[in-house]
N, C-alpha and C positions, 0 to 999 in steps of 0.2 A: 504494498499498498504507502507506504514512502517511498520504496522506488519509482513511483508510475507519479505522485504530487513530484521530482523532480525532473522525471525524464518532459513533465508539462511545462515548469517553472522550465525548465534552459528552452523549449522549444519555444516559448513565450520569450525570453531575453532576445532568443537568434531573429524571431518573426522583429522584433523592435528592433535591434543594430541592424537589420538591415533597411528598412521602414527610414535610418535616420542616415542611413547610408545615404540611399534613396535621392532622400530629402536637399543632400549634400550638394549630389548632382549634380542634377534637375528643380533648383527652385519653383519653390509656389509661383506665377507672372501677377506684378504688383496690379493694384487697381488701376493704375492710367491701360497700362495695356491690355486688362478685358473689358476696360470702355471704346478703345482702341477697334479692340472685336469684335463687341457693337455697331461700331457704324460704321465698319468694313460690311457686315455680314447686313445693314440697313440696305445701304446702296446697294448690294447685289442681288438688292429685290426691287428695290423703288425705280432703280434705274431700267430694269427692263419693261415693268410695267409702262414707267412715263414714257416710250421710247415706240410701246406698240398703242397708248394715248396720242401721240403723236403720229404716229403710219393713220392709226385711223382713222381720225379724224382727217388727214388726208385726203384717203379714199371717199368718205363717207365725201365732200369738197364735190371730191370729180367726178363720183357717177352721183352727189345729190339721196343719200338713201337714208337720211339719218344718221340714227349710230350700230345701222346693218354693222358696218367692219368695227366701229369702235370697240366694243362689246367684246367678239372675241378676242381682236386685237390686243383689250386688258389682259384676259383668262390668260391666253397663249404668254403674254410679256410676267405672269406673275408664276407662271409653271416653269420659265426657261427660269425666273430672280431665285425660286423656291430650291430648283434643280442645283443650281452655281453654289449657293448659297451650305445646302448639304454637301455637296462636292467639297468645297474650301472649308468649311468645319471638319471635316475625315481626313483632311490632309497634315491639319494642322495636330 
């Protein structure tokens, strides 16, 4: 019984030492760095949507169709933006 407790304590000490070593090698990013990442993600989503609005409005003016092209262009822009943000997050 006492031997098992010592083994658990030794394993816990090894895990703690490993975590501390990993945190020294790769420290947690600063608050400013995190806010910058949030800003990049926001623009990665918003910019394709804005481009979709612009292109959709141009097509609607050219064909005199109201918002026939604008609505799908916004959705396509959002899909592209969310996909690019997802890919960027998984690269980080």
